[in-house]
C-alpha positions as CSV (number, residue, x, y, z in Angstrom):
1,M,14.2,10.3,-9.4
2,R,11.8,11.7,-11.8
3,Y,12.8,14.6,-14.2
4,P,10.6,16.7,-16.7
5,W,13.1,16.1,-19.3
6,Q,12.6,12.3,-19.5
7,R,10.8,10.6,-22.1
8,V,8.6,8.1,-21.1
9,G,6.7,5.1,-22.6
10,V,4.3,3.0,-21.0
11,L,3.1,-0.3,-21.7
12,V,0.0,-1.9,-19.7
13,D,-0.5,-5.5,-19.4
14,V,-4.3,-5.1,-19.2
15,Q,-5.7,-8.4,-18.6
16,N,-3.1,-9.0,-16.0
17,M,-4.5,-5.6,-14.1
18,Y,-8.1,-6.4,-14.7
19,Y,-8.0,-9.6,-13.2
20,S,-5.6,-8.4,-10.4
21,A,-8.1,-5.7,-9.4
22,R,-10.9,-8.1,-9.9
23,A,-9.6,-10.5,-7.4
24,L,-8.1,-8.2,-4.6
25,Y,-10.7,-5.3,-4.7
26,S,-13.6,-6.5,-6.8
27,S,-13.1,-3.5,-8.8
28,Y,-11.9,-2.3,-12.1
29,V,-8.5,-0.3,-12.8
30,N,-8.8,3.5,-13.5
31,F,-6.5,3.3,-16.3
32,G,-6.6,7.0,-17.0
33,N,-5.4,7.7,-13.6
34,L,-2.5,5.4,-13.8
35,L,-1.2,6.6,-17.2
36,R,-1.1,10.3,-15.4
37,E,0.8,8.9,-12.6
38,S,3.0,6.9,-14.2
39,T,4.1,9.8,-16.6
40,A,3.8,12.2,-13.8
41,D,5.5,16.0,-15.2
42,R,7.5,13.4,-17.9
43,Q,7.1,13.6,-21.7
44,L,4.8,10.8,-22.3
45,I,6.3,9.4,-26.0
46,R,4.2,6.2,-26.2
47,A,1.3,4.6,-24.1
48,F,0.4,1.4,-25.3
49,A,-2.7,-0.9,-23.7
50,Y,-2.2,-4.7,-24.2
51,V,-5.7,-6.3,-24.9
52,V,-7.3,-9.4,-25.8
53,R,-10.7,-9.1,-28.2
54,A,-13.1,-11.7,-26.8
55,D,-16.1,-10.7,-28.0
56,I,-17.9,-9.9,-24.7
57,P,-20.5,-7.1,-24.1
58,K,-19.2,-3.8,-23.3
59,Q,-15.7,-4.7,-24.6
60,K,-16.0,-1.9,-27.5
61,E,-16.7,0.5,-25.1
62,F,-13.8,-0.6,-22.9
63,F,-11.6,-0.1,-25.6
64,T,-12.8,3.3,-26.7
65,A,-12.3,4.6,-23.3
66,L,-8.9,3.3,-23.1
67,E,-8.2,5.1,-26.5
68,T,-9.9,8.1,-25.3
69,T,-7.3,8.1,-22.2
70,G,-4.5,8.2,-24.6
71,Y,-3.5,4.8,-24.9
72,E,-3.0,3.4,-28.4
73,L,-4.3,-0.4,-28.5
74,R,-2.6,-3.4,-29.4
75,V,-5.3,-6.0,-30.0
76,K,-4.9,-9.6,-30.3
77,D,-8.1,-12.1,-30.5
78,L,-8.8,-14.7,-28.1
79,Q,-7.6,-18.4,-29.1
80,E,-9.8,-20.7,-28.5
81,F,-8.5,-24.8,-28.3
82,P,-10.5,-27.9,-28.6
83,G,-11.3,-28.7,-25.2
84,G,-12.0,-25.3,-24.1
85,L,-8.7,-23.7,-23.1
86,K,-8.7,-20.2,-24.2
87,K,-5.4,-18.4,-24.6
88,G,-4.6,-14.4,-24.9
89,N,-1.1,-13.7,-23.9
90,W,0.8,-10.5,-25.0
91,D,4.4,-10.9,-23.0
92,V,6.2,-11.4,-26.3
93,G,4.2,-8.6,-28.1
94,M,5.0,-6.2,-25.0
95,A,8.6,-7.2,-25.0
96,V,9.2,-6.6,-28.6
97,D,7.7,-3.1,-28.0
98,A,9.8,-2.0,-25.1
99,I,13.1,-3.3,-27.0
100,G,11.9,-1.5,-30.2
101,L,11.2,1.6,-28.1
102,S,14.3,1.4,-25.7
103,D,16.6,3.9,-27.9
104,K,13.8,6.3,-28.2
105,L,13.0,6.7,-24.3
106,D,14.8,7.3,-20.6
107,V,11.9,5.4,-18.8
108,I,9.7,2.4,-19.5
109,V,7.0,1.8,-17.4
110,L,5.7,-1.7,-17.2
111,V,2.1,-2.2,-15.8
112,T,2.2,-5.7,-14.6
113,G,2.7,-8.0,-12.3
114,D,3.9,-11.0,-14.0
115,G,7.2,-12.1,-13.1
116,D,7.7,-13.0,-17.0
117,F,9.1,-9.7,-17.3
118,V,12.2,-10.0,-15.4
119,D,14.5,-10.8,-18.2
120,L,13.1,-7.8,-20.1
121,V,13.8,-5.3,-17.2
122,E,17.3,-6.4,-17.1
123,F,17.5,-6.1,-21.0
124,L,16.3,-2.8,-20.7
125,Q,18.2,-1.6,-17.9
126,N,21.4,-2.9,-19.6
127,E,20.7,-0.7,-22.5
128,G,20.6,2.3,-20.0
129,V,16.9,2.7,-19.5
130,L,15.2,3.0,-16.4
131,V,12.7,0.8,-15.7
132,E,9.5,1.5,-13.5
133,V,6.7,-1.2,-12.4
134,A,3.4,-0.3,-11.7
135,G,1.3,-3.0,-10.1
136,F,-1.0,-4.3,-7.1
137,G,2.1,-5.6,-4.8
138,R,0.1,-8.5,-3.6
139,S,-0.1,-9.8,-6.8
140,T,3.4,-8.7,-8.6
141,S,6.2,-11.1,-8.7
142,G,8.5,-10.3,-6.0
143,K,11.4,-10.8,-8.6
144,L,9.7,-8.4,-10.9
145,K,9.7,-5.8,-7.8
146,E,13.3,-6.2,-7.0
147,A,14.3,-6.1,-10.7
148,A,12.5,-2.8,-11.2
149,D,14.3,0.7,-10.6
150,Q,10.7,1.8,-9.0
151,F,8.1,0.0,-7.8
152,I,4.6,1.9,-8.1
153,D,2.5,-0.3,-5.5
154,L,-1.0,0.5,-6.8
155,E,-2.5,-0.8,-3.3
156,R,-1.0,2.2,-1.7
157,E,-3.9,4.5,-2.8
158,P,-6.5,2.4,-4.3
159,E,-8.9,5.3,-4.3
160,K,-6.9,6.8,-6.8
161,F,-6.2,3.7,-9.1
162,L,-9.3,2.0,-8.7
163,L,-13.0,2.6,-9.8
164,K,-16.2,1.9,-7.9
165,S,-16.3,-2.0,-7.2
166,I,-18.1,-4.6,-9.8
167,A,-20.7,-5.3,-6.8
168,N,-21.5,-1.8,-6.2
169,R,-22.0,-1.1,-10.2
170,A,-24.1,-4.2,-10.2
171,S,-26.1,-4.4,-7.4
172,K,-29.3,-2.6,-7.7
173,P,-31.8,-2.2,-4.3
174,T,-34.4,-4.6,-3.9
175,R,-37.8,-4.3,-2.4
176,V,-36.3,-5.4,0.7
177,D,-33.2,-3.1,0.7
178,R,-35.5,-0.3,0.1
179,E,-37.9,-1.3,2.9
180,T,-35.1,-1.9,5.3
181,K,-33.0,1.4,4.8
182,P,-33.0,3.6,7.6
183,G,-34.1,6.8,8.1
């Protein structure tokens, strides 16, 4: 049950959400709608978006868009190891922030599908915090869904939580497309 007096914190595992949307829908997450729906009519206290800086085109624009939408960015540089392995993981940082905020919040919304957060969910619940998890049902850990007080399946309303598909944004009509287009 959601109440207007509830103080809410939203913590978004951006990499997890990005790759899930891309794999499942060839699309991008609408992080603005996600934040609005996660808080509903409750009091938003903090919203963190955990991102990895990888020095790729348009990343700065994306980070700015997240900030404009209402998120505070937590940024970590992508680590590159000999042999080509790349790593950018925010699990511990998200957990530390959630624990640090737990005495100031009534509800923490974890936006992730990562089953590594089950222990965190249980800890927060033992501290008296309600934990909601938002993610794509097919790519969210079953144990994480079970542990949460509420699971918000973004796949139930993809038109609300997804932007135009990657394919639609990238494709431009070719000469053949224009010539064969009906009417």
